C-alpha positions in Angstrom: 261.0 -16.5 60.5 261.3 -12.7 60.8 261.0 -12.9 64.6 264.1 -15.1 64.7 266.4 -12.6 62.9 267.3 -10.7 66.1 268.4 -13.9 67.8 270.7 -14.9 64.9 274.1 -13.5 64.5 274.0 -12.4 60.9 276.0 -9.7 59.3 273.3 -8.3 57.0 270.0 -8.8 58.8 268.1 -6.2 56.8 268.8 -8.0 53.5 267.6 -11.3 55.0 264.5 -9.6 56.5 263.6 -8.1 53.1 264.0 -11.5 51.4 262.0 -13.3 54.0 259.3 -10.7 53.7 259.3 -11.1 50.0 258.9 -14.9 50.4 255.8 -14.4 52.5 254.1 -12.2 49.9 250.7 -13.5 48.7 250.6 -14.5 45.1 254.4 -14.7 44.6 255.2 -17.5 42.2 257.2 -20.5 43.5 260.1 -19.5 41.3 260.5 -16.1 43.0 260.2 -17.7 46.4 262.9 -20.2 45.6 265.1 -17.4 44.3 264.7 -15.4 47.5 265.5 -18.6 49.5 268.6 -19.1 47.4 269.8 -15.5 48.0 269.3 -16.0 51.8 271.4 -19.2 51.7 274.0 -17.4 49.7 274.3 -14.6 52.2 274.5 -17.1 55.1 277.2 -19.2 53.3 279.3 -16.1 52.5 279.1 -15.1 56.2 280.1 -18.6 57.3 283.0 -18.6 54.9 284.2 -15.2 56.2 284.0 -16.4 59.8 286.0 -19.6 58.9 288.9 -17.7 57.4 291.8 -17.2 59.7 292.6 -13.6 60.5 295.6 -11.9 58.8 297.2 -11.1 62.1 297.0 -7.3 61.9 
């Protein structure tokens, strides 16, 4: 997944890279992995929401 980040158009790639790296850590409990995945989805949803909003014309 980390190799795909440069090909994606994301606003905050470093945060997503950090969360993906945390998810791949050996011994990390499922709860923590799911929390990291939820944070990634939240970042992507915020980005999509911002892109879908019409500009204010300035």
